[in-house]
C-alpha positions in Angstrom: 0.0 0.0 0.0 1.3 3.3 -1.0 1.6 6.1 1.7 0.7 9.7 0.9 3.0 11.2 3.4 6.7 10.3 3.4 8.3 9.0 6.6 11.6 10.6 7.9 13.2 8.4 10.6 15.5 10.5 12.9 17.5 10.4 16.0 17.5 13.4 18.3 20.7 15.5 18.1 21.6 14.1 14.6 23.0 17.0 12.6 22.1 15.3 9.3 18.5 14.8 10.5 18.3 18.4 11.4 19.7 19.3 7.9 17.1 16.9 6.3 14.3 18.4 8.3 15.3 21.9 7.2 15.6 20.9 3.6 12.1 19.3 3.5 10.7 22.3 5.3 12.3 24.8 2.8 10.8 22.9 -0.1 7.4 22.6 1.4 7.5 18.7 1.6 5.5 17.4 4.6 7.1 14.4 6.3 6.0 12.3 9.1 8.9 12.4 11.6 9.5 9.2 13.5 12.1 9.2 16.4 13.8 5.9 16.4 15.1 6.4 19.9 11.8 7.3 21.4 9.9 4.2 20.1 11.5 0.9 19.3 8.7 0.1 16.8 10.0 3.0 14.7 13.5 1.7 14.8 12.2 -1.9 13.8 10.2 -0.4 10.9 13.2 1.5 9.7 15.4 -1.6 9.8 12.7 -3.6 7.9 12.4 -0.8 5.3 16.1 0.0 4.8 18.1 -2.9 6.2 20.2 -0.6 8.5 20.1 1.4 11.6 21.4 4.8 10.7 19.5 8.0 10.3 18.2 10.1 8.6 16.3 7.6 6.6 13.5 8.6 4.2 10.7 6.2 3.3 8.1 7.0 0.5 6.5 3.8 -0.8 9.2 1.9 -2.5 11.6 5.0 -2.6 13.9 4.6 0.4 17.0 6.6 1.1 19.1 5.5 4.1 21.8 7.3 6.1 21.9 10.3 3.8 23.1 13.9 3.5 20.9 16.3 1.7 23.3 16.2 -1.2 23.0 12.4 -1.3 19.2 12.5 -1.1 19.0 14.9 -4.1 21.2 12.6 -6.0 19.0 9.6 -5.3 15.8 11.7 -6.0 17.2 12.8 -9.3 17.2 9.3 -10.5 13.4 9.0 -10.1 11.6 12.1 -11.4 8.2 10.6 -11.0 8.9 10.3 -7.1 10.3 13.9 -7.1 7.0 15.1 -8.8 4.8 13.0 -6.3 6.6 14.7 -3.4 6.2 18.2 -4.9 9.7 19.1 -6.1 10.2 20.9 -9.3 13.2 20.5 -11.6 16.3 19.3 -9.9 18.1 22.7 -10.4 15.4 24.2 -8.1 16.3 22.0 -5.0 19.3 24.0 -3.9 
């Protein structure tokens, strides 16, 4: 089943997580934030989805980007323009 709202798995104090949250906010992309330290179910789901335990991890249907910087996320997203469109991103040149 496809989800309408992407999930961003985070850990408090993670600088990459803060950067990711800021990036999505700047681009008007609403994400459901799940703290993997606050709830072990969130950690378990992230491991099931991504096969690893590092954050931030982004999940949107079959599009999963694990343990990323914003630049790495942009690189992954540029490979799947249909997902970028579903998320509300314009052309990749506009993501900076």
